Wavefront OBJ file of the C-alpha trace (Angstrom):
o trace
v 13.124 163.817 43.923
v 9.912 165.762 43.393
v 10.398 165.780 39.629
v 10.684 162.000 39.622
v 7.656 161.567 41.855
v 5.601 163.787 39.549
v 5.778 160.916 37.036
v 3.614 158.783 39.339
v -0.110 159.193 38.791
v -3.043 157.692 40.645
v -6.289 157.832 38.709
v -9.439 156.108 39.959
v -10.524 153.595 37.352
v -7.060 153.158 35.850
v -5.570 149.875 37.036
v -7.936 150.043 40.027
v -6.384 153.270 41.268
v -2.896 151.814 41.627
v 0.089 154.140 41.210
v 1.012 154.241 37.517
v 3.774 155.758 35.458
v 2.667 158.956 33.645
v -0.946 157.812 33.236
v 0.251 154.748 31.348
v -1.304 151.486 32.392
v 2.066 150.365 33.759
v 2.074 150.374 37.547
v 4.873 151.009 39.978
v 4.309 147.423 41.137
v 4.830 146.089 37.594
v 8.239 147.743 37.442
v 9.204 146.585 40.918
v 8.174 143.007 40.095
v 10.264 143.046 36.900
v 13.276 144.350 38.798
v 12.709 141.879 41.625
v 12.610 139.026 39.137
v 16.057 140.015 37.917
v 15.130 142.225 34.983
v 17.617 144.945 34.213
v 16.691 148.515 33.431
v 17.839 147.898 29.847
v 15.611 144.819 29.493
v 12.560 146.653 30.820
v 13.154 149.613 28.518
v 13.594 147.304 25.524
v 10.356 145.465 26.309
v 8.404 148.646 27.114
v 9.710 151.446 24.850
v 7.123 153.872 26.229
v 9.060 153.861 29.520
v 12.198 155.861 30.236
v 15.035 155.416 32.693
v 13.493 158.228 34.740
v 10.231 156.248 34.970
v 12.070 153.300 36.506
v 13.844 155.603 38.940
v 10.511 157.219 39.809
v 9.022 153.812 40.634
v 11.957 153.047 42.920
v 11.758 156.464 44.556
v 8.002 156.141 45.089
v 8.432 152.717 46.677
v 11.143 154.066 48.961
v 8.708 156.644 50.335
v 6.497 153.817 51.595
v 9.004 152.807 54.250
v 7.680 155.476 56.591
v 4.219 153.928 56.400
v 5.236 150.317 57.014
v 5.025 148.561 60.318
v 7.403 145.649 60.523
v 6.339 142.703 62.606
l 1 2 3 4 5 6 7 8 9 10 11 12 13 14 15 16 17 18 19 20 21 22 23 24 25 26 27 28 29 30 31 32 33 34 35 36 37 38 39 40 41 42 43 44 45 46 47 48 49 50 51 52 53 54 55 56 57 58 59 60 61 62 63 64 65 66 67 68 69 70 71 72 73
């Protein structure tokens, strides 16, 4: 898990400090939105060749770590 999470970078000034994939300007949220809209891993990788399967998995893993910080109402 740690090796996947090391792909997530947060740099002030890059995409307003949002979590990005490997200092690319592609955010975790971008990937999650594409997946949520029905995009497959293969479609995302075809559209964004700079991404890898591990990058998509890292975005999912990072998002799953947020559950401990959420308060459901």
